[in-house]
C-alpha positions as CSV (number, residue, x, y, z in Angstrom):
1,M,12.2,-14.3,15.5
2,K,9.9,-13.7,18.3
3,R,6.3,-14.8,17.4
4,K,3.6,-12.3,17.7
5,W,-0.1,-12.3,17.8
6,W,-0.3,-11.1,14.2
7,H,2.1,-13.3,12.3
8,E,-0.7,-16.0,11.6
9,K,-3.3,-13.2,10.4
10,V,-4.3,-11.9,7.0
11,A,-4.8,-8.4,6.5
12,Y,-7.2,-6.2,4.1
13,Q,-6.9,-2.5,3.3
14,I,-10.1,-0.4,3.1
15,Y,-10.0,3.0,1.2
16,P,-13.1,4.1,2.8
17,K,-14.4,6.5,0.2
18,S,-14.6,3.9,-2.3
19,F,-15.5,0.8,-0.2
20,Y,-19.4,0.8,0.4
21,D,-21.7,3.7,0.6
22,T,-24.8,3.4,3.0
23,N,-26.4,6.9,2.9
24,G,-26.6,7.3,-1.0
25,D,-24.3,10.4,-1.3
26,G,-21.9,8.5,-3.5
27,V,-19.1,8.3,-1.1
28,G,-18.1,5.2,1.3
29,D,-18.7,5.6,4.8
30,L,-18.0,3.9,8.3
31,R,-21.3,2.2,8.1
32,G,-20.4,0.6,5.0
33,I,-17.5,-1.0,6.7
34,I,-19.5,-2.2,9.6
35,D,-22.1,-3.7,7.1
36,K,-19.3,-5.6,5.2
37,L,-17.4,-6.9,8.5
38,D,-19.1,-10.5,8.1
39,Y,-18.3,-10.5,4.3
40,L,-14.5,-9.9,5.3
41,K,-14.8,-12.4,8.1
42,E,-16.1,-15.0,5.9
43,L,-13.1,-14.2,3.2
44,G,-10.6,-15.0,5.9
45,I,-9.5,-11.3,7.0
46,D,-8.3,-10.9,10.6
47,I,-6.8,-7.2,10.3
48,I,-8.5,-4.2,8.6
49,W,-6.3,-1.1,8.0
50,I,-8.4,1.8,7.2
51,S,-7.1,4.9,5.1
52,P,-7.8,8.1,6.8
53,I,-11.1,9.0,8.1
54,Y,-10.0,12.0,10.2
55,K,-11.2,15.5,9.7
56,S,-9.9,16.7,6.4
57,P,-10.3,19.1,3.8
58,F,-9.3,16.2,1.3
59,V,-6.4,18.1,-0.7
60,D,-5.0,14.6,-0.5
61,Q,-7.8,12.3,0.2
62,G,-7.7,12.6,3.9
63,Y,-3.7,12.3,4.0
64,D,-4.0,16.1,5.1
65,I,-5.5,15.8,8.6
66,S,-6.9,18.9,10.1
67,D,-8.1,17.3,13.4
68,Y,-6.6,14.2,14.6
69,Y,-9.2,13.6,17.2
70,A,-12.3,13.8,14.9
71,I,-14.0,11.6,12.5
72,D,-14.8,13.7,9.0
73,P,-18.5,13.9,8.5
74,A,-18.0,12.5,5.1
75,F,-17.4,9.2,6.8
76,G,-19.7,9.4,9.9
77,T,-19.4,10.0,13.6
78,M,-17.2,9.0,16.4
79,E,-20.0,6.9,17.8
80,E,-19.9,4.9,14.5
81,M,-15.9,4.4,14.8
82,E,-16.6,3.3,18.3
83,E,-19.4,0.9,16.9
84,L,-17.1,-0.5,14.4
85,L,-14.3,-1.3,17.2
86,A,-16.9,-3.2,19.1
87,E,-18.4,-5.2,16.1
88,A,-14.9,-6.2,15.0
89,K,-13.8,-7.1,18.5
90,K,-17.0,-9.3,18.4
91,R,-15.7,-11.2,15.2
92,D,-12.1,-11.6,16.7
93,M,-10.7,-8.7,13.9
94,H,-8.3,-6.0,14.6
95,I,-8.9,-2.5,13.4
96,L,-5.8,-0.2,12.4
97,M,-5.9,3.2,11.3
98,D,-3.7,5.2,9.0
99,L,-1.6,7.6,10.5
100,V,0.1,10.8,9.0
101,V,2.4,12.4,11.3
102,N,5.1,13.7,8.8
103,H,2.8,16.4,7.9
104,C,-0.8,17.8,8.8
105,S,-3.2,20.0,6.9
106,D,-2.7,23.6,6.7
107,Q,-6.2,23.9,8.2
108,H,-4.9,22.2,11.6
109,E,-4.8,24.6,14.4
110,W,-1.2,24.4,14.8
111,F,-0.3,25.6,11.1
112,Q,-2.9,28.4,11.6
113,K,-1.4,29.8,14.7
114,A,2.1,29.3,13.2
115,M,1.1,31.5,10.1
116,Q,-0.1,34.2,12.8
117,D,3.2,34.3,14.4
118,P,5.9,32.3,12.5
119,D,8.7,33.1,15.0
120,G,6.2,31.9,17.8
121,E,5.6,28.7,19.7
122,Y,3.8,27.2,16.9
123,G,6.1,28.4,14.2
124,K,8.4,25.7,15.7
125,Y,6.0,23.2,14.9
126,F,7.0,23.2,11.6
127,Y,10.1,23.9,9.3
128,I,10.2,27.8,8.7
129,M,13.2,29.2,7.1
130,E,14.4,32.5,5.5
131,G,14.7,32.4,1.6
132,K,18.1,33.0,0.0
133,E,19.3,36.5,-0.4
134,D,18.5,36.5,-4.2
135,G,14.7,36.0,-2.9
136,T,14.5,32.4,-3.9
137,P,13.5,29.4,-1.5
138,P,15.9,27.8,0.8
139,C,16.9,25.0,-1.3
140,N,15.7,23.5,-4.7
141,W,14.0,20.2,-3.5
142,R,11.0,19.2,-5.3
143,S,7.8,18.0,-3.7
144,Y,6.4,14.6,-4.2
145,F,3.5,16.2,-6.0
146,G,5.6,18.6,-8.1
147,G,6.9,22.1,-7.6
148,S,9.0,23.5,-4.7
149,V,8.7,21.9,-1.3
150,W,9.0,25.4,-0.3
151,E,5.9,27.8,0.1
152,P,6.4,31.5,0.7
153,I,4.7,32.9,3.9
154,P,2.9,36.1,2.7
155,G,4.3,39.5,3.8
156,T,7.6,37.9,5.0
157,N,10.8,36.5,3.5
158,K,10.2,33.1,5.0
159,Y,9.1,29.8,3.8
160,Y,7.5,26.9,5.1
161,L,8.6,23.2,4.2
162,H,6.0,20.5,2.5
163,M,7.4,17.3,1.1
164,F,3.8,16.9,-0.4
165,A,1.2,19.4,-1.5
166,K,1.5,23.0,-0.2
167,E,-1.7,22.2,1.9
168,Q,0.4,19.4,3.8
169,P,2.9,21.5,6.0
170,D,5.6,18.9,7.3
171,L,5.7,18.8,11.1
172,N,8.9,19.5,12.8
173,W,9.9,16.1,14.6
174,E,13.0,17.7,16.1
175,N,10.8,19.7,18.4
176,P,10.0,17.6,21.4
177,A,6.6,19.3,21.9
178,V,5.6,18.0,18.6
179,R,6.4,14.6,19.3
180,E,4.7,14.7,22.6
181,E,1.4,15.8,21.1
182,I,1.7,13.0,18.5
183,Y,2.4,10.3,21.3
184,K,-0.7,11.7,23.3
185,M,-2.8,11.5,20.4
186,M,-1.8,8.0,19.5
187,N,-2.2,6.6,22.9
188,W,-5.9,8.2,23.1
189,W,-6.7,6.1,19.9
190,L,-5.0,3.0,21.3
191,D,-6.9,3.4,24.4
192,K,-10.0,3.4,22.4
193,G,-9.4,-0.2,21.4
194,L,-7.4,0.5,18.1
195,S,-5.2,-2.5,17.5
196,G,-2.4,-0.4,15.9
197,F,-1.6,1.7,13.0
198,R,-0.4,1.9,9.6
199,I,2.2,4.8,9.4
200,D,2.2,7.1,6.4
201,A,5.3,8.4,4.6
202,I,7.2,8.1,7.9
203,I,10.6,7.8,6.5
204,N,10.2,11.6,5.7
205,I,10.1,12.8,9.2
206,K,14.1,13.0,9.6
207,K,15.4,15.6,7.2
208,D,18.8,16.7,6.2
209,L,18.9,19.7,8.5
210,T,21.5,21.4,6.3
211,F,18.7,22.1,3.6
212,S,21.3,21.9,0.9
213,D,20.8,22.1,-2.9
214,L,21.0,18.9,-4.8
215,P,21.9,18.3,-8.2
216,A,18.8,18.8,-10.6
217,D,17.1,16.1,-12.3
218,R,14.7,17.9,-14.4
219,D,14.7,20.9,-16.4
220,D,12.5,22.7,-13.6
221,G,16.1,23.1,-11.9
222,L,14.5,20.9,-9.0
223,A,15.7,17.7,-7.4
224,A,13.5,14.9,-6.3
225,G,12.7,15.6,-2.7
226,W,13.1,11.9,-1.7
227,K,16.9,12.1,-2.7
228,M,17.1,14.2,0.4
229,L,16.7,11.1,2.4
230,E,20.1,9.8,1.5
231,H,21.6,12.6,3.2
232,A,19.5,12.3,6.5
233,S,20.4,10.1,9.4
234,G,19.2,9.3,13.1
235,I,15.4,8.5,12.1
236,E,15.4,5.1,14.2
237,V,16.0,7.5,17.2
238,F,12.4,9.2,16.7
239,L,10.9,5.7,15.5
240,K,11.9,3.9,18.6
241,E,10.8,6.5,21.0
242,M,7.4,6.6,19.4
243,R,7.5,2.7,19.6
244,D,8.4,2.7,23.1
245,R,5.8,5.4,24.1
246,T,2.8,4.0,22.2
247,F,3.1,0.6,20.6
248,R,4.7,-1.4,23.2
249,P,2.7,-0.5,26.1
250,H,-0.6,-1.6,24.2
251,N,1.0,-4.7,22.4
252,A,0.0,-2.8,19.5
253,F,0.6,-3.7,15.7
254,S,2.4,-1.1,13.6
255,I,3.3,-1.0,10.0
256,G,5.4,1.7,8.4
257,E,5.3,2.7,4.8
258,L,9.2,2.8,4.1
259,F,10.8,3.6,0.8
260,N,14.7,4.1,0.1
261,F,16.0,2.3,3.1
262,K,19.3,0.1,2.9
263,A,19.1,-3.5,3.3
264,E,21.4,-3.4,6.3
265,D,18.8,-1.2,8.0
266,L,16.0,-3.8,7.8
267,E,17.0,-5.2,11.3
268,N,16.5,-1.9,12.7
269,F,13.1,-1.5,11.3
270,I,11.6,-4.9,11.7
271,G,14.0,-7.0,13.9
272,D,13.0,-8.4,17.2
273,D,13.9,-4.7,18.5
274,G,12.8,-3.0,15.5
275,C,11.0,0.3,15.2
276,F,7.9,-1.3,13.8
277,E,6.5,-4.9,13.6
278,S,6.4,-5.0,9.7
279,I,6.9,-2.6,6.8
280,F,5.4,-2.8,3.2
281,D,7.4,-4.5,0.7
282,F,7.7,-2.1,-2.1
283,S,10.8,-3.7,-3.7
284,T,8.6,-4.2,-7.0
285,T,6.9,-1.0,-7.4
286,Q,9.9,1.1,-8.1
287,V,11.0,-1.0,-11.1
288,G,11.0,0.9,-14.6
289,M,10.2,4.2,-12.9
290,C,12.0,7.2,-14.4
291,D,13.2,10.5,-12.4
292,E,12.1,12.6,-15.4
293,G,8.4,11.5,-15.1
294,W,5.8,8.7,-15.4
295,Y,5.6,9.1,-19.3
296,Q,9.1,7.5,-19.3
297,S,8.5,4.6,-17.1
298,R,8.3,1.3,-18.4
299,R,6.6,-2.0,-17.3
300,I,8.3,-4.7,-15.1
301,T,9.0,-7.8,-16.9
302,P,8.0,-11.1,-15.3
303,N,11.8,-12.2,-14.9
304,E,12.4,-8.8,-13.0
305,Y,9.3,-9.5,-10.8
306,R,10.6,-12.8,-9.9
307,D,14.1,-12.0,-9.3
308,I,13.1,-9.1,-7.2
309,V,10.7,-10.9,-5.0
310,F,13.1,-13.6,-4.4
311,D,15.9,-11.1,-3.4
312,S,13.6,-9.2,-1.1
313,K,12.8,-12.5,0.7
314,K,16.3,-13.6,1.0
315,T,17.2,-10.2,2.5
316,S,14.2,-10.3,5.1
317,C,13.6,-13.8,6.0
318,N,16.2,-14.0,8.8
319,V,15.1,-10.7,10.0
320,G,11.1,-10.4,10.2
321,F,7.9,-10.3,8.3
322,L,7.6,-7.8,5.4
323,A,3.9,-7.2,4.3
324,N,3.4,-8.9,0.9
325,I,1.4,-6.6,-1.4
326,I,0.7,-6.2,-5.2
327,E,-1.5,-3.1,-4.8
328,N,-2.7,-0.5,-2.5
329,H,-4.2,2.9,-2.6
330,D,-0.9,4.4,-3.8
331,E,-0.4,2.1,-6.8
332,P,-2.3,0.8,-9.7
333,R,-4.2,-2.6,-9.6
334,G,-1.5,-5.2,-9.4
335,V,-3.2,-7.6,-12.2
336,S,-2.8,-4.8,-14.7
337,R,0.7,-3.9,-13.6
338,Y,2.6,-7.1,-13.1
339,I,0.8,-9.1,-15.8
340,P,1.9,-8.5,-19.2
341,E,-0.2,-6.2,-21.4
342,G,-2.8,-8.3,-22.9
343,E,-2.3,-11.3,-20.8
344,C,-4.5,-10.6,-17.7
345,S,-7.1,-13.4,-17.4
346,E,-8.7,-15.5,-14.5
347,M,-5.5,-17.9,-14.8
348,S,-2.9,-15.0,-14.5
349,K,-4.7,-13.4,-11.7
350,K,-4.9,-16.4,-9.7
351,M,-1.3,-17.0,-10.6
352,L,-0.1,-13.8,-9.1
353,A,-2.6,-14.2,-6.0
354,T,-0.7,-17.6,-5.4
355,V,2.7,-16.1,-5.5
356,M,1.8,-13.1,-3.2
357,M,-0.2,-15.1,-0.7
358,L,2.5,-17.9,-0.1
359,S,5.5,-16.0,-0.2
360,Y,7.0,-15.5,3.2
361,G,5.5,-12.6,4.9
362,L,2.4,-10.9,6.1
363,P,-0.3,-10.7,3.2
364,F,-2.0,-7.6,2.9
365,L,-4.8,-7.6,0.5
366,Y,-6.2,-4.3,-1.0
367,Q,-10.2,-3.9,-1.6
368,G,-11.4,-5.5,-4.8
369,Q,-8.1,-7.4,-5.2
370,E,-9.9,-10.7,-4.0
371,I,-12.2,-10.2,-7.1
372,G,-9.3,-9.5,-9.5
373,M,-10.3,-5.7,-10.1
374,T,-8.3,-4.1,-12.8
375,N,-7.0,-0.7,-13.9
376,M,-9.6,1.9,-15.1
377,E,-9.5,3.1,-18.8
378,F,-9.6,6.8,-18.3
379,E,-11.2,8.7,-21.3
380,S,-10.3,12.3,-20.1
381,I,-7.9,13.8,-17.4
382,D,-11.2,15.4,-16.2
383,Q,-12.2,11.9,-14.9
384,I,-8.8,11.7,-12.6
385,N,-9.0,13.4,-9.0
386,D,-5.5,12.4,-7.9
387,I,-3.2,15.2,-7.5
388,S,0.0,13.3,-8.3
389,T,-1.5,11.9,-11.6
390,I,-2.5,15.6,-12.6
391,D,1.0,16.8,-11.9
392,E,2.6,13.8,-14.1
393,Y,0.1,14.5,-16.9
394,H,1.4,18.0,-16.9
395,V,5.0,17.0,-16.9
396,A,4.2,14.6,-19.7
397,Q,2.6,17.6,-21.6
398,R,5.6,19.7,-21.1
399,A,7.6,17.0,-22.6
400,G,5.9,17.3,-25.6
401,L,3.5,14.4,-25.6
402,S,0.0,15.1,-26.9
403,D,-3.0,15.4,-24.4
404,K,-4.1,11.7,-25.7
405,E,-0.5,10.5,-25.2
406,A,0.0,12.3,-21.8
407,L,-3.4,10.6,-20.8
408,K,-2.3,7.2,-21.8
409,A,1.3,7.8,-20.2
410,V,-0.1,8.7,-16.8
411,S,-3.3,6.4,-16.7
412,D,-1.4,3.1,-16.3
413,M,0.4,4.6,-12.9
414,S,-2.3,6.6,-11.6
415,R,-3.5,6.1,-8.1
416,D,-6.9,6.5,-9.2
417,N,-6.9,3.0,-10.6
418,A,-7.0,1.7,-7.2
419,R,-9.6,4.1,-5.9
420,T,-12.5,3.4,-8.1
421,P,-15.4,2.1,-6.1
422,V,-15.5,-1.6,-5.1
423,Q,-17.7,-3.7,-7.4
424,W,-20.1,-5.4,-5.2
425,S,-22.8,-6.2,-7.9
426,A,-24.0,-5.9,-11.5
427,E,-26.4,-3.6,-10.2
428,K,-26.3,0.2,-11.1
429,N,-22.9,1.8,-9.8
430,A,-21.7,-1.7,-9.3
431,G,-23.9,-1.9,-6.1
432,F,-21.6,0.5,-4.4
433,T,-24.3,3.2,-3.8
434,T,-28.0,4.2,-4.6
435,A,-26.6,7.7,-5.7
436,D,-27.0,8.6,-9.2
437,S,-23.3,9.2,-9.4
438,T,-19.9,8.2,-7.5
439,W,-17.2,10.4,-6.4
440,L,-14.9,8.6,-8.8
441,P,-16.4,6.7,-12.0
442,V,-17.2,3.2,-11.5
443,N,-15.1,0.7,-13.8
444,P,-17.1,-0.2,-16.7
445,N,-16.2,-4.0,-16.4
446,Y,-18.3,-4.1,-13.2
447,K,-21.1,-6.2,-14.7
448,T,-18.6,-9.2,-14.9
449,V,-16.0,-8.4,-12.3
450,N,-17.9,-8.2,-9.2
451,V,-18.2,-9.8,-5.6
452,E,-21.8,-11.1,-6.0
453,T,-21.1,-12.8,-9.3
454,E,-17.8,-14.4,-8.1
455,M,-19.2,-15.5,-4.9
456,Q,-21.7,-17.8,-6.7
457,D,-18.8,-19.2,-9.1
458,E,-16.7,-21.7,-7.2
459,N,-14.0,-21.3,-9.8
460,S,-13.8,-17.5,-9.5
461,V,-10.9,-15.4,-8.4
462,Y,-12.6,-14.7,-5.2
463,H,-12.9,-18.3,-4.1
464,F,-9.4,-18.9,-5.3
465,Y,-8.3,-16.3,-2.8
466,K,-10.4,-17.7,-0.1
467,K,-8.9,-21.1,-0.6
468,L,-5.2,-19.4,-0.3
469,I,-6.3,-17.8,2.9
470,A,-7.7,-21.0,4.2
471,L,-4.5,-22.9,3.5
472,R,-2.5,-20.2,5.3
473,K,-4.8,-20.9,8.6
474,N,-5.1,-24.7,8.1
475,P,-3.5,-26.2,11.3
476,E,-1.9,-28.9,9.2
477,Y,0.1,-26.5,6.9
478,R,0.0,-23.1,8.9
479,E,3.4,-23.8,10.5
480,T,5.0,-24.3,6.9
481,V,3.2,-21.6,5.2
482,V,3.6,-18.8,7.9
483,Y,7.0,-19.6,9.4
484,G,8.7,-22.2,7.1
485,D,12.0,-21.6,5.0
486,F,11.4,-19.7,1.7
487,L,13.8,-21.3,-0.8
488,P,13.4,-20.3,-4.6
489,V,13.8,-22.7,-7.3
490,W,14.6,-23.3,-11.1
491,Q,15.5,-19.4,-11.2
492,E,17.4,-20.4,-14.5
493,Q,14.0,-20.9,-16.1
494,D,12.4,-18.2,-18.3
495,R,9.2,-16.9,-16.8
496,L,8.9,-19.4,-14.2
497,M,8.5,-18.7,-10.5
498,A,9.0,-21.4,-8.0
499,F,9.8,-21.8,-4.5
500,Y,9.7,-24.3,-1.7
501,R,8.0,-23.5,1.7
502,K,9.9,-25.9,4.4
503,S,9.4,-26.6,7.9
504,S,10.6,-29.5,9.9
505,E,7.5,-31.8,9.3
506,K,6.5,-30.6,5.6
507,T,7.7,-29.3,2.3
508,L,5.4,-27.3,0.0
509,L,6.4,-26.5,-3.5
510,V,4.8,-23.6,-5.3
511,I,5.2,-23.5,-9.0
512,A,3.6,-20.6,-11.1
513,N,4.2,-20.6,-14.8
514,Y,4.4,-16.6,-15.7
515,Q,3.6,-17.0,-19.4
516,K,0.5,-17.6,-21.6
517,E,2.5,-20.6,-23.3
518,E,2.2,-24.1,-22.1
519,R,5.7,-25.5,-20.9
520,E,7.4,-28.3,-19.5
521,I,9.8,-28.4,-16.5
522,P,12.1,-31.0,-15.1
523,F,10.1,-32.5,-11.9
524,A,11.5,-35.4,-9.9
525,H,9.3,-35.0,-7.0
526,R,6.9,-37.4,-5.4
527,V,3.7,-35.6,-4.7
528,K,1.9,-36.3,-1.5
529,A,-1.0,-33.9,-2.2
530,V,-2.1,-31.2,-4.6
531,L,-3.2,-28.5,-2.3
532,L,-4.1,-25.9,-4.9
533,N,-4.3,-25.6,-8.6
534,N,-5.8,-22.8,-10.8
535,A,-6.0,-25.4,-13.8
536,E,-8.2,-28.5,-13.9
537,V,-5.2,-30.9,-13.7
538,F,-1.4,-31.1,-12.8
539,E,0.3,-33.6,-15.1
540,Q,3.6,-35.2,-14.4
541,A,5.4,-38.2,-15.9
542,D,9.0,-39.2,-16.9
543,G,10.6,-36.8,-14.8
544,K,8.7,-34.0,-16.2
545,A,5.6,-31.7,-15.2
546,A,3.5,-30.2,-17.9
547,L,2.1,-26.7,-17.2
548,R,-0.6,-24.7,-18.6
549,G,-0.4,-21.1,-19.6
550,Y,-0.5,-19.1,-16.2
551,Q,-0.9,-22.3,-14.2
552,A,-0.1,-22.2,-10.5
553,V,0.1,-25.2,-8.3
554,V,0.7,-25.9,-4.6
555,L,2.1,-29.1,-3.9
556,E,3.0,-31.2,-1.0
557,V,6.0,-33.0,-1.8
558,E,8.4,-35.5,-0.2
């Protein structure tokens, strides 16, 4: 693997609406990010990915872009964006923007022109097709947000395709003119000083151009749109063209949001000649999900989590870096998802952090993760803003669940769990804003789980993350933690997650007791140093080691 400038970095995602509000309107802004750069630098962050801040009607929280060249006034101005780039550079930090080019907003100039003349030049910027002779849509695919992917164009028998909301028409990547416009826009931002992009929903840009019906998987007669991807091929042609026209000339970092790819395709995506520098490791996020709806989903078990992470590393270690995550803006909070119900604690939060940060790959923290923010306990569907959660709530109701049961069924998986405001202090509205109210409710646990309180406590989750980041960057251990081999051990043990990180000079052993009960394990190593430990002591004697519940320890061993 060729070594790149980003390999030894630590990244952090900001969801700007919920990060920090400086103008008192209850919504986070660019000035808030600028004001917190020193906080992120002190934590050890090098790369900041910012979710969309382009001009948008916010049907899908900015992932519906109406102008790629403008900052939405809700977040600030282009001058503030340029100031952010300059201030980050002063601190040797890198800014990534979220880029959504599978689709745009129905308010975008291109789509407005397409609707005026569906058969004209801009109609070809989108997927516009005639309906079937019986007056039904071209095929039975279901959008990610529910309902058909096809929206009728008034006054015609034509439909346009939207894999997401109807206000998010898919761009036609088969049209070279569309690709040229996208590359021009990307280079415009990179020339401004951006260090790269996180590319949203990019696997969807290549469609099955037969637009054939698929076997229905719910009683609505539709099939999940993502199943179409199994019949689409050739996406790497588009992606490598984008890479060569934009990323490579700027030595930029690119990270893709990719689901549903085959292990044998990983080399194509993140190998030395891959389409991207990295892609997110979503291997654990799909476990327990059900095609029928969230209400049928189940929690992942500790053993499943361990085995899936280990399998993912086995697949990727000789290819390139996946991005290690436990949460992002599209997922519930990691500590609420991957720690069994009723067992979330300071110890278990630190245990999960240890596994994520020291596994092979690029660590990507999400805002609030560093203080152990948890899922929200929603009291009403009216508290939820997320379009996909609301759709799944209705799916659960149609399946016969009561309103209370439906709310419980979708609350645990709602994207809004990760979108509640960052908890900066124990002050009103968690110190996020001076406004009377916030755009999403603040999690009531902010009085105990907040940045200010945890920064003052050397034993907090915040300081543990800071130590993990410092270990990754420590010149003595960096080669081993970043580039060393990843070798699982003791996989036969129930609810134990242990692995070596080995280089030519050092061997580190990470042990995580993935349960609340104490245990003993066989242990014959000579310990040279205890590098990190979320418990007071690490006890070993007579060929055994004793572990507290959810104890995680990082050892240098011979």
